[in-house]
N, C-alpha and C positions, 0 to 999 in steps of 0.2 A: 504494500500500500504506500503510494507516494505521499509527500507532504501536503500537496494540494487537497487530496481526498481526506487525509487525516484532519486537516483544518476545517473542511466543509462538514464533516460528520460531527464535529463538536459545536457547530452553530446552534444556538438555542432558538426556539420558536421559529424554525425554518418555515413551517406551514403558514406563518403569519406575514411572510414577505413575498413579494412578487419575484419570480425567477425567470430568466431567459438564458438560453445556452445553445451550444452547437456540438454535435458529434461529427468529426471528420472521418469518413470512411475511405480507405484505399482499396481498390478492386483490381486485381491482376488475374487475367485468364479465369474469370469466375462469373457466376450469375448471381448477383446479390438479391434479386427479386424477380421471380418468374411471373409472366403474364399469362393467365389461363385462357385469355382470348386468342392467343397466338401459340398455343401448344406448350406453354411454359417457357418460351423464349424470354430473354431479358427485356424488361420494360423499357420502352423508348417513346419519346414524343415524335411529332411529325417532322421535326428538324434533326432527328438522330441524336438528341441529348438523352442520356440515360436517366431513368426514373426509379425511385424506390418509394413505395407507398408507406404512409404513416402506419397503416394497420399491420404491415409486415414487421416493422420495428416493435410495435406493441405486442405482437404475437410472440416474438422471440423473448421479450421480457416476461410475459406470462409463463412461457415454458420454463424459464429459469426458476421463477418463484414456485412453480409446481414440482420442481425437482427436489426431492428430499435431501439428497446429498449436498446440493448447492445451499439449500436452506439451513442445513445443520451448521455449515461454515458461517453463513450470514448471522445466524442466531448467536454463535459463539463470539463473533467479532463485534456485532452491533448490540447485543444484549436485548434483542427484540423478543416478545412473548411467543409462545407456541401457537396459540389460537389467533384467528383473525386474518390469516394469510392464505385462505383458499382462493381459487380462481373460478370465477363464474363462466368465462368464455373458455370452457374446457370440455374435452370429450367425456369427462366424467359426469357432466351435467347435461349431456345431449344424447339423443338417439335411444335405441332400444336398450342399450347397456348402461345408460346414464341415469342420473337421478331424475325423478319426475319433475318437470318444470312447474306443474300445477302446485306441487308442494312448496317450491321456492316462492311462487307468487303469493302463497298464503302467509309467508313470513311478514312481520312488521317491517316498515322501512328502516327502522333503527337496527333491527337484527340483520336485515339484508345487507346494509352498509357495513356493519361491524364484522360480518363473516367473510366478505370477499375483498381482497386487496385491490383487484383490478376495477371493482366498482368504485371504491373510494378515490382511486387515482385517475382512471380513464373514463369513468362514468358507465352508464348502462342504459340499454333500451330493451326491456323485456315486456312483450305484449301478450295478452291473453284474449283470444277471440273465440273462446269456447261458449260464451254465453250469448244467446240470441234473444233479441227483443221481438217476441212474437206479435206484439201489438202494432209494430211498424210494418206496413205493407211492403216496404222495400227490404225488409229483413236485415236491417242494419245490425252491425255487431256492437254489443255492449262490451267495451274493453276495460278490464282492470289491468293496470300495468305498473311497472317500476321504471321510471324514466329519469335519469340523472345525467346532466351534462358534465363531462369530464373536466377536472381542474387542471390536469397535466396533459398537454397535447403535443404531438410531433407534427411537423409540417411535411407534406409530400416533398421528397428531395429530388433535385435535378442536378445532374453532373455539371461540373464547371465547364468542361469541353465536350465536343461531340465524341461519340464512341464508335468503335469498330466492332461489329458483331461477327463471331466465328461460329459456323455451324458445320458439324461433321458427324458421320456415323461411326459406330464402334462395332468390333466383332468380338465374339467369345469362342474359346476353344470348346466349351460345353454349352449345350442348348438349355434354354429355360424351360422348354417343354420336354416331357419324358420321351417323346418319339423323335427328338432332334439330337443329332450328334454335334451340332455347332449352333451358334446364334449370331444374330445381327441386330444392332440397335440403331435404326434410322434416326438421324438428327439427335443422337443421344448427347453429344457435346454441343451445347448451345450457350456460349459465353461471351463476355465483354473482354476485349484485349486489355484495355486499361481505362480506368476512370477514377476520379476523386469526387465524392459526394459530400457536401455539407448538409447535415440533417439538423434543422433548427427545432428547438422545443421551447415551451413556455409553461409556467404555472401561475395561476391566479388565485389568491387566498379567498376571495369572495365565493368562488365556485368550490374551493376546497372545504370551506365551512359548510356548504350545503351537502357535500358528500361525506363529510367526516374525515377528511384527509388528516393524517397525523405526521409528526416529525419522523417517526419510524418508517412510515410508508415512503416518504421522500428519500430518506437516507438509504433504505434498501434499494430503491431504484438507482441511485447514484453509485452505490456499491457494486451493482451488477451491470451497469451500462457499458462498460468496456468489454464485457463477455458476451454480448448479444450475438456474435458470429462464431462463438466457440463450438457450437453444435454443427460439426462439419457434414457436408454432403459432397459427393464427387465433383459437383460443379460449383462449390462455394468455399473451397479450401483457401483461396487467395483473397478473401475479404477480411480486412482488419480495421479495428478502431485505432487510429494513429494519434488522435488528440481529442480531448473533450474539455470544453471551457464552460464553466457555470458562472453566470452573473447573478448575484443576489442583490436585489434592490434594498434600500434602507427602510422601506415601508411597504404596505400592502398595495398602494396605488402605483408605485414605480417611481424611481428617482433618476433614471437615465433613459435616453431616447432609444427605443427598441430598434428602429431602423438603422441608426448610427452604429449600434452594437453589431447588428447582423452584417452590415457593410464592412465593419472593422475586422471581423473574424473570418470572413469568407476567404478561402484559399485563392491566392493570386497566381494566375498562369503566366509563366515566363514567355518572353518572345513577343513578336508583333501580332501574329495571327492566333488569337486565343480560341478560335473555333476549330482549329486542326486537332484531331485526336492526339492525346498524350501517350507517351510510351512508358512513363514511370513516375513515381512520386517526386523524383528530382526535378520534374518539369514545373513544380509548384513551389511557392513560398507560403509557409504556414505561419499564422500569427501566434503570438503568445500574450500573456496577460499584461506585459509591459505596454503594449499598444493600446490598452484600455484605461490607463491611469488617469486620463482626463475625464472619465465618466464617473458619475456619483454612485458607486456601488462597490461591493466586495466581489472579487473575481478569483476563481479557483481553476487551475489546470489539473484535472484529476486523472489524466492518462499520460 
């Protein structure tokens, strides 16, 4: 644990202060976020800039919190309690093998928030359309629901430069089917050659109060944020968190300009033509907290 993270974790009443920050991702020969609309190929926009969805980042954090080995270490380091860190957006609470959603909907709002970490941090939209209003000729649905706007949000990330996509097939000496003596995976390799993505995030105390966000909730998130791509897959080995900067405002409303902060921490592409795809992290200049000293806040480099 570096000094920046140590200092951030001892900040008192973190939940009562506005927070802005950025996670810098370096991607080499990997697929940081597949797009199901194009067969799992790396997400891109119409101008060939790479994209990473906010939900993809939140999914990885949920998976870490749901991992008991990870949480055993987090509890030891952070001293957080055993209960109250379940994940709502989990396979355990979905589908035929999951917990009955009707039972979750019957919980009081207070118990609902107290039980699920991702509800307190990212919010939730859980609808129940099982009750029908028979008096209404249009058969409208009477919905009882749990709807909380998230206090901590990531922004959909766009790569600093355009990206080159590589698509290839792979072969196997053994087949995946019992009657095959060899195998072929068409377009199994679907990766970005290189890209750098700044993933911006923010936390607002007014929303955190509504969901019951605690200091422990936020400290757990920051403790785990550099590990979001540690769960490797064959096409994601080369994605790494190379820097994370957290800016803590002096109050709940904010004491530094959010736009100036984001502009100050964005990686700078070297060279004249910044739209040309990059070949490595050395093609960029990354900022540090020294460049933020004129802003009214406390800044921590935690990776």
